[in-house]
C-alpha angles and dihedrals in degrees: 000000000000091000092054091050089051093049090049090051092048090049092050089049092051090048093049091048089055093050091048092049092051091050089051091049090052092048091050092049089052091053089046101043106023113210091343089076086084087076090064093052106031118067103202102024094140091047132104096267093125094050091049096045097117099042093102086072089056089047090053091055089050091050093049090050092053091050090050092050094048093055092042126106090246113135092239093048091048089049090049094050092047091054094040091061111181095344110119119261091213090070094049090050090052093052092042090053090055090050093052090057090065109105103206112074099217091051091047092052092047089051093052091045090052091050091051089045091056091052105035138056101217133117122278096246089050089051091053093050091048093045089051095048090046091054092046090055095044099044 
């Protein structure tokens, strides 16, 4: 028991030493490169992150719309719930939201079909029809 506590302490000290070393490297880079050190640590510093800052709110409304559709009495939603069984609708809604962000229509349809294939036991042609119908309802 004592050996395990000593090992945990050593591990924690090692982790702290790594974190401290990383912070020192960052401070040194800041001193050496000035504000340009950000380019070393931020992947998309020149991207459009500022312009797309509020897009999460739009995404939340899309997610809410998907959830509302999946619990509706629409024929497609009923068919999806039937084939989904006891798997959670929430997980399906999360995956569908990601698919709807795909810009190319054929890739988006394929992604939805793949999600349905992972959750359902129906034939491929039926999956494609269901995926197309679902996208028609959601878009």
